[in-house]
C-alpha positions in Angstrom: -15.7 -49.2 90.5 -18.5 -50.7 92.7 -20.2 -52.9 90.0 -17.6 -55.7 89.7 -19.8 -57.8 87.5 -19.7 -55.5 84.7 -16.2 -54.1 85.2 -13.0 -54.9 83.4 -12.5 -58.7 83.6 -16.2 -59.4 84.0 -19.1 -59.0 81.5 -18.6 -55.8 79.6 -22.0 -54.3 78.9 -24.5 -53.7 78.0 -26.1 -53.0 80.3 -23.1 -50.8 81.3 -22.0 -50.0 84.7 -22.0 -46.3 85.3 -18.8 -46.7 87.3 -16.9 -48.3 84.4 -18.2 -45.5 82.0 -17.2 -42.8 84.5 -13.7 -44.3 84.8 -13.5 -44.5 81.1 -14.6 -40.9 80.7 -12.1 -39.6 83.3 -9.2 -41.4 81.6 -8.2 -43.5 84.7 -8.3 -46.9 82.9 -5.0 -48.1 81.6 -4.4 -47.8 77.8 -5.2 -51.5 77.0 -8.6 -51.4 78.9 -9.5 -48.1 77.3 -8.6 -49.2 73.7 -10.8 -52.3 74.3 -13.8 -50.3 75.7 -14.1 -47.2 73.5 -15.2 -48.9 70.3 -17.9 -50.9 72.3 -19.1 -47.7 74.0 -19.3 -45.8 70.7 -21.4 -48.5 69.2 -23.9 -48.5 72.1 -26.4 -45.5 72.2 -27.2 -46.1 75.9 -23.5 -45.9 76.9 -23.0 -42.9 74.6 -25.9 -41.1 76.3 -24.4 -41.6 79.7 -21.0 -40.2 78.4 -22.8 -37.2 76.9 -24.4 -36.5 80.3 -21.0 -36.8 81.9 -19.6 -34.3 79.3 -22.5 -32.0 80.1 -21.9 -32.2 83.9 -18.2 -31.5 83.3 -19.1 -28.4 81.2 -21.6 -27.1 83.8 -19.0 -27.4 86.5 -16.3 -25.7 84.4 -18.7 -22.8 83.8 -18.8 -21.9 87.4 -15.2 -20.6 87.2 -16.3 -17.8 84.8 -19.6 -17.1 86.6 -19.7 -13.5 88.0 -19.5 -13.3 91.9 -22.8 -12.3 93.6 -22.9 -8.9 95.3 -22.0 -8.7 98.8 -25.1 -8.5 101.2 -25.7 -5.1 102.5 -25.4 -6.4 106.2 -22.0 -7.8 105.6 -20.9 -4.7 103.6 -21.9 -2.5 106.5 -20.0 -4.7 109.0 -16.9 -4.5 106.7 -17.0 -0.8 106.6 -17.2 -0.7 110.3 -14.2 -3.0 110.7 -12.2 -0.9 108.2 -13.1 2.3 110.1 -12.1 0.8 113.4 -8.7 -0.4 112.1 -8.0 3.0 110.5 -9.0 4.9 113.7 -6.6 2.6 115.7 -3.7 3.1 113.3 -4.2 6.7 112.6 -5.5 8.2 115.8 -5.0 11.8 114.5 -7.9 11.2 112.1 -10.3 10.8 114.9 -12.7 13.8 115.7 -11.7 15.7 118.9 -15.1 15.2 120.5 -18.2 13.4 119.4 -21.3 15.3 118.7 -24.3 14.8 120.9 -26.5 12.0 119.8 -29.5 14.3 119.1 -27.3 16.7 117.1 -25.7 14.1 114.8 -26.4 14.7 111.2 -25.3 12.1 108.6 -23.4 13.8 105.8 -23.1 11.1 103.2 -20.6 12.9 101.0 -18.4 13.5 104.1 -18.7 9.8 105.1 -17.7 8.8 101.6 -14.7 11.0 101.7 -13.6 9.6 105.0 -14.1 6.0 103.7 -12.1 6.9 100.4 -9.3 8.4 102.6 -9.2 5.2 104.7 -9.0 3.1 101.6 -6.3 5.3 100.2 -4.2 4.6 103.4 -4.7 0.9 103.0 -3.9 1.1 99.1 -0.7 3.0 100.0 0.4 0.2 102.4 -0.3 -2.5 99.9 1.5 -0.5 97.1 4.5 -0.2 99.4 4.5 -4.0 100.1 4.2 -4.8 96.4 7.2 -2.5 95.7 9.2 -4.3 98.2 8.4 -7.7 96.6 9.5 -6.4 93.3 12.7 -5.0 94.8 13.4 -8.4 96.4 12.7 -10.3 93.1 15.2 -8.0 91.2 17.9 -8.3 93.9 17.8 -12.2 93.8 20.3 -13.6 91.3 18.7 -15.6 88.5 15.2 -14.0 88.8 15.8 -11.2 86.3 14.5 -11.5 82.7 16.9 -11.5 79.8 17.2 -8.2 78.0 14.6 -7.9 75.4 12.6 -10.9 76.6 8.9 -10.0 77.5 7.8 -11.3 81.0 4.8 -13.4 79.7 3.3 -15.9 82.1 3.0 -19.4 80.8 -0.7 -20.4 80.0 -2.4 -22.6 82.7 -2.6 -26.2 81.6 -6.1 -27.5 80.5 -7.5 -30.7 79.4 -6.9 -34.2 80.8 -3.7 -35.0 82.6 -1.2 -37.3 81.2 2.3 -38.4 82.2 5.5 -36.6 80.9 6.1 -39.7 78.6 2.5 -39.7 77.3 1.3 -42.3 79.8 -2.6 -42.4 79.8 -2.8 -40.5 76.4 -4.1 -43.6 74.6 -7.3 -43.5 76.7 -8.1 -40.1 75.2 -7.9 -41.2 71.6 -11.5 -42.4 71.4 -13.0 -39.1 72.4 -10.4 -36.9 70.6 -11.0 -38.3 67.1 -12.8 -35.6 65.1 -12.0 -32.9 67.7 -10.2 -29.7 66.6 -9.5 -27.8 69.8 -6.2 -25.9 69.5 -6.0 -25.1 73.2 -3.2 -22.6 74.1 -2.0 -22.5 70.5 -5.4 -21.1 69.5 -5.1 -21.3 65.7 -4.3 -23.9 63.1 -1.5 -21.8 61.7 0.3 -21.9 65.0 -0.1 -25.6 65.2 1.1 -26.0 61.6 4.3 -24.1 62.6 4.9 -26.5 65.5 4.3 -29.5 63.3 6.7 -28.3 60.7 9.3 -27.5 63.4 9.1 -31.1 64.5 9.8 -32.3 61.0 6.3 -33.6 60.3 4.3 -32.7 57.2 1.8 -30.0 57.9 -0.3 -31.1 54.9 -1.2 -34.3 56.7 -4.2 -33.4 58.7 -4.4 -34.9 62.3 -7.3 -37.1 63.0 -7.9 -35.3 66.3 -6.5 -32.2 68.1 -7.0 -31.5 71.8 -5.4 -29.7 74.7 -3.6 -31.8 77.4 -1.9 -31.3 80.7 1.4 -33.0 80.4 3.0 -33.3 83.8 1.6 -29.8 84.8 2.6 -28.1 81.4 0.0 -26.8 79.0 0.2 -28.8 75.7 -1.7 -29.7 72.6 -1.9 -33.3 71.5 -2.4 -34.3 67.9 -3.4 -37.8 66.7 -1.9 -39.1 63.4 -2.7 -42.4 61.6 0.2 -44.8 61.0 -1.2 -46.8 58.1 -1.9 -49.7 60.5 -5.4 -50.7 61.8 -6.1 -49.3 65.3 -2.6 -47.8 65.6 -2.0 -44.1 66.1 0.9 -41.7 66.7 0.3 -39.2 69.5 2.5 -36.1 69.5 2.1 -33.3 72.1 3.5 -29.9 71.7 4.2 -27.3 74.4 2.4 -23.9 74.4 5.7 -22.2 73.5 6.4 -24.2 70.2 6.8 -22.4 66.9 9.2 -22.0 64.1 12.5 -23.4 65.1 11.1 -24.6 68.4 9.1 -27.8 68.2 8.8 -28.0 72.1 7.6 -31.7 71.7 6.4 -32.9 75.1 6.0 -36.6 74.0 5.8 -38.5 70.7 4.6 -42.1 71.0 2.8 -44.8 69.0 -0.2 -46.6 70.6 -2.5 -49.3 69.6 -1.9 -52.6 67.6 1.7 -53.2 66.8 
C-alpha cells in the first residue's frame, strides 16, 4: 500500500485509498483488518464504486481465458507449411520427387499439394500416437498408478475462487463480499451442496447466508457462511468437490468474528 495516511493504522476513509480497497478486494488483509473495513466500505458509495470497478476488471481479465484464438496470419501459416515440408523431406527422403520439373513447366496442383500435406501430417500424427501409447504403457506399468476396478478416471476440477489456507486462514476476509452470494462452484447445484451439508451433520434446512467457490490449499472447494446467533460472528465451512452422501469432505470448519 502506497498511501500510508489512509491505510490500516491511519485515517480509514473516506476519502479511501485505492491501495487499501485493492488489498481488501484481493483478500490480502488479515482477518481482523478485513472485518473492520468491510462494514465501512459497504456503507460508502464511493468505496463501493471502486470495488465494483475492480470486480468488472477481474471479470474482464477472466473472460480472456474463454476468448477464441485469432486465426494464424497467412504469412506464418505458409512458413509453417514450408517448415513441415522440409522436416518431412529430411526424415522421409523416399517421398521426394526423383527430379524437379523445369521452372517454366511447373504447374501447381492444389489437390495434389493438399494430399501431400495430409500425408505428411499423417506421419507426424503417427509419431505422436506412438509416443502417447508409450506414455500410457509406462503409466500402467508403474505400481500404484492404476485405477481401482470400477472406479472412473475422472480428473479433479480445477480450483477457482480466492485462495485460503488449509485451515481456513484468510476466509474471514471473504465474508463481506460473499454474503448474499449463491455460487455453487464445482458442486454446481443446491441439491449436491445439501447432500454435503447433511453428510457433515449440519441441517440442510438452515440456509447459508452466502455460498461461494474457494481454493483451499490448491483444492477446489465451496464455502458456506452460517450464522451463529451472535452479532458479527459466522461459521465458515468449506466442502471439497468430491463431497456427497456419506462423504462430507470438509476442508475446514471455523468460527470467525466476535467471540
